[in-house]
C-alpha positions in Angstrom: -23.4 -0.6 22.0 -23.8 2.8 21.4 -27.4 2.3 21.7 -27.7 2.2 25.6 -24.1 4.5 25.6 -26.0 7.4 23.5 -28.6 7.5 25.9 -26.6 6.8 29.2 -24.9 10.3 28.0 -28.2 12.5 26.6 -30.5 11.2 29.8 -26.7 12.4 32.1 -26.9 16.1 29.1 -30.0 16.7 29.8 -31.1 16.3 34.1 -27.3 18.6 33.9 -29.2 20.9 31.3 -26.0 21.0 29.0 -26.0 22.5 25.4 -25.7 20.1 23.1 -25.5 19.1 19.7 -25.3 15.1 18.5 -23.9 15.7 14.8 -23.7 11.4 14.4 -24.8 8.2 16.4 -22.5 8.3 19.8 -21.6 11.9 19.2 -21.9 14.6 20.9 -20.0 17.6 20.5 -20.8 19.2 24.4 -20.6 23.3 25.4 -19.9 24.1 29.0 -20.1 27.2 30.6 -17.5 28.4 32.2 -16.4 31.7 33.7 -13.1 33.3 33.1 -13.8 30.7 29.7 -16.6 31.6 28.6 -17.0 28.3 27.8 -15.7 25.1 26.5 -16.8 23.1 23.9 -15.4 18.8 24.5 -16.1 16.8 22.4 -17.9 13.1 23.6 -17.4 10.1 20.7 -18.1 7.1 22.3 -16.0 3.8 19.8 -16.0 0.7 19.5 -14.2 -0.3 23.9 -14.2 3.5 24.8 -16.3 6.7 25.1 -13.0 9.5 23.9 -13.1 13.0 26.1 -12.2 15.4 24.4 -11.6 19.3 24.9 -9.6 22.5 23.0 -7.7 24.7 25.9 -6.2 27.1 23.9 -4.5 27.7 21.1 -0.1 27.7 20.5 1.3 29.8 22.7 3.2 32.4 21.3 5.9 32.0 24.4 7.6 30.7 27.0 6.5 27.6 26.0 8.6 25.8 28.0 7.1 27.0 31.4 3.6 26.5 29.5 3.7 23.0 28.9 6.1 22.9 33.1 2.3 24.0 33.8 0.5 21.5 32.2 2.8 18.6 32.5 2.6 19.5 36.8 -1.2 19.3 36.4 -2.1 16.0 34.4 -0.9 14.7 37.8 -3.9 17.0 39.2 -6.3 16.0 36.7 -8.6 12.7 36.6 -10.6 11.2 33.2 -8.5 13.2 31.2 -4.4 15.3 31.1 -3.5 17.7 29.1 -2.1 16.7 24.9 -1.7 19.0 22.1 -1.5 18.8 18.5 0.1 19.0 15.8 -0.1 22.5 15.9 0.7 23.2 19.3 -2.5 23.8 20.2 -3.1 23.4 24.0 -6.4 20.4 24.9 -8.3 17.8 27.7 -8.6 14.1 25.9 -9.5 11.4 28.1 -10.9 7.9 27.6 -13.4 6.3 29.3 -14.3 2.6 29.1 -17.5 2.1 27.1 -18.3 -0.4 31.0 -17.9 1.9 33.4 -20.4 4.9 31.4 -21.9 6.1 34.3 -24.1 9.5 34.2 -22.2 9.5 37.6 -18.4 8.8 35.7 -20.2 10.8 33.5 -20.4 14.1 35.6 -17.4 14.0 37.0 -15.3 13.5 34.0 -17.4 16.8 32.5 -17.1 18.6 35.5 -12.9 17.5 35.9 -12.6 18.8 32.0 -14.8 22.3 33.1 -12.6 23.1 36.4 -9.7 22.4 34.2 -10.2 24.3 31.3 -11.7 27.3 33.5 -9.4 27.4 35.8 -6.8 26.5 34.6 -7.3 29.7 31.7 -6.4 32.2 33.6 -3.1 31.0 34.3 -2.7 29.7 30.3 -2.7 32.9 28.9 -1.0 35.4 32.0 2.0 32.4 31.0 1.8 32.0 27.5 0.4 35.3 25.5 1.6 38.0 28.8 2.9 40.0 25.4 0.5 40.1 22.9 -2.0 41.0 26.3 -0.3 44.1 27.0 -0.4 44.1 23.5 -3.5 45.1 23.6 -4.6 46.4 26.3 -2.7 49.0 25.2 -4.0 49.4 22.6 -7.8 50.0 23.7 -5.7 52.7 26.1 -5.0 54.1 23.4 -8.7 53.5 21.3 -11.2 54.8 25.1 -11.6 50.7 24.7 -13.3 48.8 27.4 -10.7 46.7 29.7 -13.7 44.7 31.4 -12.4 40.9 31.0 -9.0 42.1 30.4 -9.1 43.1 34.4 -7.7 40.0 35.9 -4.7 40.4 34.1 -4.1 44.0 35.0 -1.2 43.4 36.7 0.8 42.2 34.3 0.8 45.6 32.9 1.5 47.5 35.7 
């Protein structure tokens, strides 16, 4: 069964010109390009009955845990095919499963699109909520050294 799934995944990723590594049969490590989060790494792993989709979003928040988790739970209600979860360390992931019978190029495209939209679209909000103090410290450190603030501009409102 994994030969057919591998073929569908490979052709879908190739058609969409997505970068990926294939460390083993039934496993694809896909790099999804973003804008706010420069890239999102996503595993596609074919099991006996389902294709596992797993993408790292960001590390465990430094602060405002309850607010971050509230954001994630509310966001889960609007996601397609994946949902937010935490690992044992509190790092944030998107995970989902697609029944092997339902893995088609269109379905794979929808789910990978949702992973990218969520990880990239929610990234700055998660950083603002869970890492505001760290962003302020980084901003002050860069200003004190005359370093570029270019990639922190989205967070300027946190330091004004």
